[in-house]
N, C-alpha and C positions, 0 to 999 in steps of 0.2 A: 535183458541184453541179449536175449534171444531172438524178443521183436524187433528193436533196431538193427539185427543182421537182416532179418527179414522184410522189413520195410525197407532201408535204402535201397537195397538192390533192385524192388520196384518200384522206386519214388523214383532210380535213374533209368529204368527201360521207362516209364509213365511220360517222362520229360525228351528220354529221345526219340520214340515214338511218336511225340507232339510235333517234335522239329524237323523231320525226313520233308514234310509236302515244303516247307519252305528253303531247306537244302536243294530239294530237287527242282522246286518255280525254279530259283536263281539260275542254275544250272542251265535250265533251259531257255533264259532271259539271255545268258551271257552266247551262247551257242548260237540262239537266232540273232543276236546282236551281228555276229563275225560272219555270219550267213549274209545278210545285208551289205555290210559292208563290203564282203568279196565279190556279190553281184553288181551294188550300183556305185562302188566307193564311196567318198565324205566319210562322215562319221557313226552310217547305220545308223540303228532305233533310236541310241540313246546317247 
């Protein structure tokens, strides 16, 4: 029982840390697309 209480939060944190670069990268792509749309018009990058 004690092992399960220790392993689950560590697993959650490891998963969360692994996904952070993907979330940040996706946010950067959306921001870059918006900037190109504002400057050049049209559909932007994507």
